[in-house]
N, C-alpha and C positions, 0 to 999 in steps of 0.2 A: 949313605945311611941305610940302616936296615928297613925293609919294607914294613909299613904299618897299615893296618886296615881295620876299620870299624864297619858299621852297617852301610853307610853311604860314602864315607871318606876312605880314600886309598892313597897313601903317600909313598911314592917310589924313589924320590930324590929329595935332596935338601930343597928348601924354599928360599929364593927361587932356584929352579933346576937349571941345568946347563943350557938348554935351548932357550928358556926364558931369559937367562943372563945375556945371551948373544943379542936377543932382540931388545933388551933394555939398553944395551950399548948403542944399538942402531937408533932407538927411540931418542936417546940423549943427544945424538948428533943431528937428528932430523926434526925434532919437535921442541917447541919452546919450554923452558924450565917452568914457566908459569902454569903449565898444566901439571898439577901434582899427580903423584902415584900413591894410592893408599896401600894396595897389595900388589907387589911386584911380580905377578905371574901373567903370562899371555894365554888367553883362553882359546881352545880349539873347538869345543862344542859344549852345549848345555842342554839339560833336560830336567823339567820340573823344578826341583830345588837343589840340583847338583850341577856343578861346573867341572869341566876337565880341561887341564892346561896342555900346552904343547909338549910337555915332558911326560904326559900320561898320569899326572897326579889328579885325583878327584877330590873336590872340595864341597862341603856343605855350605850353601849360600844363605846367609842371614843378612845380606846387604841388598839383594834384589835390584841391582842396578840403580841404587838410591830410590827404591820404592816403585820401580817401573814394571815389575813382573808379578803382580798379584795373581795373575792367571797362570803363572809358572813360565819357565824358560821353554821356548820352542813348543808350545802347546800345539798338538797336531791339527786341531781345527783352525788355529790362527795361521799356521804355516800353509795349510791347504787354501785358505781364503786369499793369502798373499799370492800364491802360485797361480790361482785361477784368475785373479785380477790382472796380474802381470802379463798373462797370455792375451788378455783383451786389449788393454792400453795402459800406459804408464802415467801419462800426463796430458792435460789439455789446458789447464787453468780454469777453475770453476767459473770465473767471471767472464770467460770467453765462450767456452762450451761446457755447460753444466752436465752433471751426471748423477745417476740415481743414488749412488752410495753416500754422497754428501747430504742429500735430503733425508735419506733413511736414517743416517746417524743423528742429524739434527732432530728429527722426530723422536728418536729414542731418548736423547738427552732432555728434550723438552718434557717427555713423559716421566723420566726417572728422577729428575731434580726436585727438591722440596718446593711445595707451594702449588695450589690448585689454580692460580691465575694463568692467563694466557702467556706463553713464552715463545721466544725465538732463540736460535743458536747461531753463533759465528764460529767457524773453524779457523785455526791458525797453526803455526809451526811448532809452538813450544809453550810451556807454562809461562815463561817470561813474556812472550808475545800475547798470551791470553790476558795477563795482568795489564799490559800496556793498553790493550784494546778496551778492557773494562774501565780503566781510568778515562780514556777518551770518550767512551759512551756516557759515563757519569757526568763528565764536564759538559758534553753536548746537551744532555737532558736537563741539567740544572741551570746551565749558564753560569756556573761558578767554577772556581779554579782550585781551591784548597783541597788537599787530601790529608787525612790523618791516618798515620800508621802507628805501629806499636814497637816498643823496645823488644829486642830479641827476635823480631820477625825476619823472615827471609822471603823475598819475592822474585829473585832472579838476578841476572848479571848484566843486562842491558843498562844504558845510562839511567833511564827512568826507574827501572826495577832495582838497580843498585842504590839509587837515591831513596827508595822505599825501604830497602833492607837496612837493618840496624847494625849488624856486626861490622866493625871497622876493618880489622885484619882477618883474613886476606882480601875481603870483598871490596872495600872502599878506599883503602890507603893508597894514595898517589893518583887517584882517578878523578879528583874534583876539578873544577866546581861541579856541584850536582844540580839537579833540576829544582827550581824554586817552588814555593807554595806547597811544600811537604812538611807536615808537623808531626811530632811524635809524643807519645805518652806511655807510661808503664803498662805492661801486660799483667794479667792476673797470675803471677808466678808466686803461688802461695808459699813455697819452700823458701823463697828469697824475697819476701814482701818488701816493696819499696817504702812502705809506711810503718814497718815494724808492728804489724797487726797480725792477728791469728784468725783464721777461718774456723767456724762460721760466725764467731762473735763480731768479726769486722763488718758483717752484712755487706760484703763486696764493696767496701768503701772505694776501691780503686776504680770501679766503673763510674761512680759519681764524679770522679775527677775529670771526666770528659767535659763537664760543664765548666770546669776551671780553665780548660784549654781555650774555650770560647771567650773567656774573660781576659786571659793573659797573652794569648798568642795569635789567634785568628777568630774573627767574628763568625758565629754560626751561619749567618746568611752568606758567608763567603766560602763555606765548605761544601764541596761537591759530594765527597764520599768518605766513609771510614772503611779501611781495608784491614783484614786480619786473617790469619790462619786459625781455624777453630781449635786445632791442637798444633802448637809450634812444632815445626819439623827440624830444620837445622838449629833452631833455637833451643832444642833440648827436650822435645816431646812433653812440653808443659800443657797440662789439662786444666782449663779454668773451671770454676764452679758453674753449674748450670745457670744460677741466678745472674751471673756476670753477663751472659749473653742477653738475657731478658732486659737488663737495665741498659746495656749499650743500645739494643734495638729500640727501646722506648725513647731514649734521648734522641736517637737519629730520626725516628718517625716524627717526634715533636718539632724538629727543626727542618724537616724536609731533606734530610741527608741520605744519600744512597748507601746501602749496606752491601759491601763486596766481600764475599767469602773466598779466600784462596784455598781451594781444596786440591791443589796439585799433588801434594803428598798424602793427604788424608783420604782422598777419594777412592771409590770403587772397592769397598769392602774392608779397607785397612783397619777401620775403627769398629768393625762389627756392624756397620750399616753402610749402605751404598755411599752415603756422604756423612761426614762427621756432624754436619749441622743437624741431621735427623736425631742424633743422640742428645742434642741439647734443645730440641724444640724450636730451632731457628729456621726461618724462611728468608734467606737473603734475597736482595733485589737482583744481584748479579753473582754468578758463581763461576770461578775459574778452574779449569781442569787440564790435565795432561798426564804424563807418566804412565800409569797403568791403564789409562783409557785405551791405549793402542798397543799394550805389551812392549812399550819402549820405542816403537817407531815414532818419528818426529810428528807430533800432532798435539795441538792444544785446542781448547774450546772455551767460549764464554756463553753461558746460557742465562737468560734473564727475562725480566718482565718485557712483554712485547713492545709496550710503548716506549720503554727506555732503549731497547735494542734498535728501534726505528728512528731514534732521535738524530743520529748523524745522517746527513744527506746522501743521495746516490753517489757512489764512487769514493766516499770518505773513508770507508773501511775496506780492507782486502789485502791481497798479497799474491804473488805469483804461485807459491806452493801451498798456501793454506788449504787444508782439507784435501791433500793429495789423495788420489783414488786408492792407492795401495794402502796408505795409512787408514783411510776410512774402512776399507775391507777388513784390515786387521782389528780395528776398533769394534766393528759389529761382531766379529767372531770372538773377540776377547770378552765382550759383554755376555755373550751366550755361554762361554766357558765359565765365567764367574757365576752366572745363574745356575747352570747345571751342576756345578761343584758345591753349591750352597756356601759361597765364599763368606757371607756374613757370619754364619754359624761356625765355620772353620776359624774365622778370626776370633770370635768369642771363646771358642774352645782353646785356642792358643793362649788367650789371656788367662784362662783358668789354670792351665798347666804352668804358665809363667809365674803366676802368683804363688804357687806352691814352692817352686824353686827359689823365687826371690825372697819369700818370707824366711826361708832357711838361710839364705845368704845374709840377710839383714840381721838375723840372730847371731850368726857365726862371725861376721866380719865387720869390725867397727868402721871401716872405710866406706861401707855401703850406707850413704846418708839418706837418700830418698829413693823410693820405688814408686813409679807412677805410669799411667797409661790407660788406654781404653781399647778394647778388642785386641788386635794383634799389634797395635802401635804402643809398645811397651818399652820402658827404659829404666836404668838405674843410674843414679848420680853418685859419683865417688868423691869423698871429701877426706881431708887429712884427719879430721876428728868431728864427731857429731855436735860438739858444743859450739865450736867456732864456725863450722860448716865451710871451712876454707876449701876451695876447689882443688882437687888433686889431679891436675892434668897429666903430670909425668907418670903417676901411678896408673892412670887410665890407658896411656900409651903402652905401658908394659903389659897390662892385661890383654889389650888387643893384639900385641905382638905375639904373646903366648898362644892366643886363639889361632892366629894366622899360621903359626908354625905347626899347630895340631890339626890344621885342615878346615877350620871354621872361618869363613869370611864374614866379618862383622865390622861395623863402623861406629865412630864417635859422633857426638853432636854437642850443642850447647855453646853459649858465648864464651865460656871458660874452657871448652874442650874436655870436660870431665864427665860427660854423659855417654853411656853405652846404649845404643838404640837397636831395636829389633825391626828389620824390614824383610822378614822371611816371606818367600812366596806362599800364598794362602793355600796352595795345593800340597804343601809339605805334609808328609804323613806324621802321625803321632810319634812314631819311632824316630823320625828325623828331627822332630822338635825336641824330643827328650835327649837325643844324641847331641844336638847343638848346645842345649842348655847345660848338659853335663860337662861339656868341654869348657863352657864359660865358667861354670862353677869350679872346675879344676884350675883354671887360670886365676880366678880370685883367690883360691887356696894357695897357689904358688906365690902370688904377689902380695896378698893381703893377710894370709894366714899367720896366726901367732899373735896378731894384735888383739884378738878377742872382741867381744861385743861391748858396747858402752851404752 
């Protein structure tokens, strides 16, 4: 193909290119098919919001390693911190020989998370492991076993976190039986309200249904925790009304139930605040983190009320690699990069630019059913028509394929696979943001154009 180039994007071959195609064949022979491929290009290097593949094609990244690089790809400060730590030592196991980086990071997270109460932090390997530990802590503290999760929530792929996750295919199908004592209720998905109500006239009726769960499925005195993502990630970037959080928290406090916020995808500036809970005035008892905490290195964390974190006995929590010294160094450097780059304001600026583009798309294309988000965590939901709101998964895949062929890496989400989500690194320039959104607009024009607004 002819070479095409925009400000950040430079395409020299077809997608995938010849070198990537060779490695795709090797991948197919060596790696299980259960590991899917969203964008079939092999990356050779990355910088900021740009990726380059082994064929020399340059892509603008609106996927961000599924939200892992809020501080940007290969931030020099993070790379330097990793190099310096690797020259000192790679591993001891914190439970055998502790090291300063673990404690320093725990102190930082204790300081940064919502709430003025005394806190402590446990470091783990991943977001899923953080969630697992949060559940264990809540059960140890309360002496109860029940956990309430929400429809369309995603919490990981281990057996416990898969049990908490709502979406059946591809995450749960064929993997049962699942962990018992997990109960589920509808999330505040206003665009697709389970009760056919309209906000704000509904007065967030869905939050009050938590009391019904106690009547129908599990007694309140048997529930250890309620866990939720403040903004659904894989579930489609659904943003509940602020009042929903207040009512859920009020009910939990009334019954002595631990509030667990899963901020694995929403954390570290993505929503225009360090944590999404801050946007909604919520102070969770336990908060789970990973992804952009360490710019994508394997690291998770649980930060929470000190008395809860101390509930498990000595040796009951831990792991060989949790809080690896290199990951801790990367995390401390990532936090500084986010501070120095004013990540929260960058996220809010992204949201303002996105709203201008998205309003135009909603006016021009009848398939753009809902536009939603907070900060840089923005999405559009595609439908066959706005009256029926029938999810348009096939249409969504065509839009994404068009973007990928034009050099924009971007992902879908939602239980119906019909949501296009933004996970752009927060260091992306205004020009890069507009470049990416322009490509997305041209993809919508190519796939949805001609239908008109409704």
